[in-house]
PyMOL CGO cylinders between C-alpha atoms (Angstrom):
from pymol import cmd
from pymol.cgo import CYLINDER

trace = [
    CYLINDER, 116.80, 105.09, 122.88, 118.11, 107.77, 121.51, 0.3, 1, 1, 1, 1, 1, 1,
    CYLINDER, 118.11, 107.77, 121.51, 115.96, 110.74, 120.69, 0.3, 1, 1, 1, 1, 1, 1,
    CYLINDER, 115.96, 110.74, 120.69, 117.26, 113.96, 119.39, 0.3, 1, 1, 1, 1, 1, 1,
    CYLINDER, 117.26, 113.96, 119.39, 115.45, 117.16, 119.70, 0.3, 1, 1, 1, 1, 1, 1,
    CYLINDER, 115.45, 117.16, 119.70, 116.43, 120.50, 118.16, 0.3, 1, 1, 1, 1, 1, 1,
    CYLINDER, 116.43, 120.50, 118.16, 116.88, 122.36, 114.98, 0.3, 1, 1, 1, 1, 1, 1,
    CYLINDER, 116.88, 122.36, 114.98, 118.04, 120.80, 111.56, 0.3, 1, 1, 1, 1, 1, 1,
    CYLINDER, 118.04, 120.80, 111.56, 121.26, 118.97, 111.44, 0.3, 1, 1, 1, 1, 1, 1,
    CYLINDER, 121.26, 118.97, 111.44, 123.70, 121.81, 110.39, 0.3, 1, 1, 1, 1, 1, 1,
    CYLINDER, 123.70, 121.81, 110.39, 127.61, 120.86, 110.67, 0.3, 1, 1, 1, 1, 1, 1,
    CYLINDER, 127.61, 120.86, 110.67, 128.23, 124.48, 111.09, 0.3, 1, 1, 1, 1, 1, 1,
    CYLINDER, 128.23, 124.48, 111.09, 125.54, 124.83, 114.06, 0.3, 1, 1, 1, 1, 1, 1,
    CYLINDER, 125.54, 124.83, 114.06, 126.31, 121.83, 116.07, 0.3, 1, 1, 1, 1, 1, 1,
    CYLINDER, 126.31, 121.83, 116.07, 130.10, 122.75, 116.19, 0.3, 1, 1, 1, 1, 1, 1,
    CYLINDER, 130.10, 122.75, 116.19, 129.22, 126.02, 117.63, 0.3, 1, 1, 1, 1, 1, 1,
    CYLINDER, 129.22, 126.02, 117.63, 126.04, 125.13, 120.27, 0.3, 1, 1, 1, 1, 1, 1,
    CYLINDER, 126.04, 125.13, 120.27, 126.40, 123.04, 123.09, 0.3, 1, 1, 1, 1, 1, 1,
    CYLINDER, 126.40, 123.04, 123.09, 124.08, 120.42, 123.66, 0.3, 1, 1, 1, 1, 1, 1,
    CYLINDER, 124.08, 120.42, 123.66, 122.67, 118.62, 126.88, 0.3, 1, 1, 1, 1, 1, 1,
    CYLINDER, 122.67, 118.62, 126.88, 122.46, 114.67, 127.44, 0.3, 1, 1, 1, 1, 1, 1,
    CYLINDER, 122.46, 114.67, 127.44, 119.12, 114.16, 129.73, 0.3, 1, 1, 1, 1, 1, 1,
    CYLINDER, 119.12, 114.16, 129.73, 119.01, 111.00, 131.72, 0.3, 1, 1, 1, 1, 1, 1,
    CYLINDER, 119.01, 111.00, 131.72, 115.28, 110.20, 132.53, 0.3, 1, 1, 1, 1, 1, 1,
    CYLINDER, 115.28, 110.20, 132.53, 113.77, 107.73, 135.24, 0.3, 1, 1, 1, 1, 1, 1,
    CYLINDER, 113.77, 107.73, 135.24, 112.96, 105.03, 132.42, 0.3, 1, 1, 1, 1, 1, 1,
    CYLINDER, 112.96, 105.03, 132.42, 116.56, 104.99, 131.85, 0.3, 1, 1, 1, 1, 1, 1,
    CYLINDER, 116.56, 104.99, 131.85, 116.46, 106.09, 128.43, 0.3, 1, 1, 1, 1, 1, 1,
    CYLINDER, 116.46, 106.09, 128.43, 118.49, 109.22, 127.00, 0.3, 1, 1, 1, 1, 1, 1,
    CYLINDER, 118.49, 109.22, 127.00, 117.64, 112.12, 125.39, 0.3, 1, 1, 1, 1, 1, 1,
    CYLINDER, 117.64, 112.12, 125.39, 120.12, 114.43, 123.69, 0.3, 1, 1, 1, 1, 1, 1,
    CYLINDER, 120.12, 114.43, 123.69, 118.70, 117.99, 122.93, 0.3, 1, 1, 1, 1, 1, 1,
    CYLINDER, 118.70, 117.99, 122.93, 120.68, 120.16, 120.38, 0.3, 1, 1, 1, 1, 1, 1,
    CYLINDER, 120.68, 120.16, 120.38, 120.69, 123.60, 119.48, 0.3, 1, 1, 1, 1, 1, 1,
    CYLINDER, 120.69, 123.60, 119.48, 120.10, 124.53, 123.23, 0.3, 1, 1, 1, 1, 1, 1,
    CYLINDER, 120.10, 124.53, 123.23, 122.33, 126.77, 125.62, 0.3, 1, 1, 1, 1, 1, 1,
    CYLINDER, 122.33, 126.77, 125.62, 120.32, 126.75, 128.24, 0.3, 1, 1, 1, 1, 1, 1,
    CYLINDER, 120.32, 126.75, 128.24, 117.70, 125.53, 130.56, 0.3, 1, 1, 1, 1, 1, 1,
    CYLINDER, 117.70, 125.53, 130.56, 115.52, 125.94, 133.43, 0.3, 1, 1, 1, 1, 1, 1,
    CYLINDER, 115.52, 125.94, 133.43, 112.66, 124.65, 135.45, 0.3, 1, 1, 1, 1, 1, 1,
    CYLINDER, 112.66, 124.65, 135.45, 109.11, 125.99, 134.56, 0.3, 1, 1, 1, 1, 1, 1,
    CYLINDER, 109.11, 125.99, 134.56, 106.87, 124.81, 137.16, 0.3, 1, 1, 1, 1, 1, 1,
    CYLINDER, 106.87, 124.81, 137.16, 106.69, 121.05, 137.00, 0.3, 1, 1, 1, 1, 1, 1,
    CYLINDER, 106.69, 121.05, 137.00, 108.47, 120.71, 133.55, 0.3, 1, 1, 1, 1, 1, 1,
    CYLINDER, 108.47, 120.71, 133.55, 112.34, 121.49, 132.70, 0.3, 1, 1, 1, 1, 1, 1,
    CYLINDER, 112.34, 121.49, 132.70, 112.66, 123.61, 129.69, 0.3, 1, 1, 1, 1, 1, 1,
    CYLINDER, 112.66, 123.61, 129.69, 115.87, 123.91, 127.23, 0.3, 1, 1, 1, 1, 1, 1,
    CYLINDER, 115.87, 123.91, 127.23, 116.27, 127.07, 125.20, 0.3, 1, 1, 1, 1, 1, 1,
    CYLINDER, 116.27, 127.07, 125.20, 118.24, 128.69, 122.74, 0.3, 1, 1, 1, 1, 1, 1,
    CYLINDER, 118.24, 128.69, 122.74, 119.51, 132.11, 123.83, 0.3, 1, 1, 1, 1, 1, 1,
    CYLINDER, 119.51, 132.11, 123.83, 120.92, 133.48, 120.63, 0.3, 1, 1, 1, 1, 1, 1,
    CYLINDER, 120.92, 133.48, 120.63, 123.59, 134.76, 122.80, 0.3, 1, 1, 1, 1, 1, 1,
    CYLINDER, 123.59, 134.76, 122.80, 121.64, 136.46, 125.34, 0.3, 1, 1, 1, 1, 1, 1,
    CYLINDER, 121.64, 136.46, 125.34, 123.00, 136.64, 128.60, 0.3, 1, 1, 1, 1, 1, 1,
    CYLINDER, 123.00, 136.64, 128.60, 120.05, 135.06, 130.40, 0.3, 1, 1, 1, 1, 1, 1,
    CYLINDER, 120.05, 135.06, 130.40, 116.51, 133.29, 129.38, 0.3, 1, 1, 1, 1, 1, 1,
    CYLINDER, 116.51, 133.29, 129.38, 114.10, 136.13, 128.48, 0.3, 1, 1, 1, 1, 1, 1,
    CYLINDER, 114.10, 136.13, 128.48, 110.98, 136.46, 126.31, 0.3, 1, 1, 1, 1, 1, 1,
    CYLINDER, 110.98, 136.46, 126.31, 113.02, 136.26, 122.78, 0.3, 1, 1, 1, 1, 1, 1,
    CYLINDER, 113.02, 136.26, 122.78, 114.71, 132.80, 123.55, 0.3, 1, 1, 1, 1, 1, 1,
    CYLINDER, 114.71, 132.80, 123.55, 113.76, 129.60, 121.82, 0.3, 1, 1, 1, 1, 1, 1,
    CYLINDER, 113.76, 129.60, 121.82, 111.75, 126.76, 123.36, 0.3, 1, 1, 1, 1, 1, 1,
    CYLINDER, 111.75, 126.76, 123.36, 113.51, 123.64, 122.53, 0.3, 1, 1, 1, 1, 1, 1,
    CYLINDER, 113.51, 123.64, 122.53, 112.47, 120.81, 124.07, 0.3, 1, 1, 1, 1, 1, 1,
    CYLINDER, 112.47, 120.81, 124.07, 110.32, 120.16, 127.96, 0.3, 1, 1, 1, 1, 1, 1,
    CYLINDER, 110.32, 120.16, 127.96, 110.90, 117.15, 129.72, 0.3, 1, 1, 1, 1, 1, 1,
    CYLINDER, 110.90, 117.15, 129.72, 108.94, 116.29, 133.35, 0.3, 1, 1, 1, 1, 1, 1,
    CYLINDER, 108.94, 116.29, 133.35, 111.31, 117.35, 135.97, 0.3, 1, 1, 1, 1, 1, 1,
    CYLINDER, 111.31, 117.35, 135.97, 110.31, 114.63, 138.11, 0.3, 1, 1, 1, 1, 1, 1,
    CYLINDER, 110.31, 114.63, 138.11, 111.63, 112.34, 135.46, 0.3, 1, 1, 1, 1, 1, 1,
    CYLINDER, 111.63, 112.34, 135.46, 114.85, 113.81, 134.93, 0.3, 1, 1, 1, 1, 1, 1,
    CYLINDER, 114.85, 113.81, 134.93, 117.88, 111.76, 136.77, 0.3, 1, 1, 1, 1, 1, 1,
    CYLINDER, 117.88, 111.76, 136.77, 120.79, 113.73, 135.71, 0.3, 1, 1, 1, 1, 1, 1,
    CYLINDER, 120.79, 113.73, 135.71, 121.27, 116.58, 132.96, 0.3, 1, 1, 1, 1, 1, 1,
    CYLINDER, 121.27, 116.58, 132.96, 124.97, 117.09, 131.47, 0.3, 1, 1, 1, 1, 1, 1,
    CYLINDER, 124.97, 117.09, 131.47, 126.52, 119.57, 129.12, 0.3, 1, 1, 1, 1, 1, 1,
    CYLINDER, 126.52, 119.57, 129.12, 128.37, 118.49, 126.61, 0.3, 1, 1, 1, 1, 1, 1,
    CYLINDER, 128.37, 118.49, 126.61, 130.58, 121.13, 124.78, 0.3, 1, 1, 1, 1, 1, 1,
    CYLINDER, 130.58, 121.13, 124.78, 130.86, 121.52, 120.68, 0.3, 1, 1, 1, 1, 1, 1,
]
cmd.load_cgo(trace, "trace")
């Protein structure tokens, strides 16, 4: 199963923004597009779009969240 999370498909945006491949415990793979950072927030791992900021702050946009205990691996894919 492949699920894409993120902003509408725009070729220019996809070319300039990394994406993440998230492998889950049930062996499904989810692609998170439009995010350029992620961090653990309590029991969830959340992916953010930081709009070029150096870190995740109050202006970052949350794109997707997954239960941390369900994640086997996260791989960053460069544009």
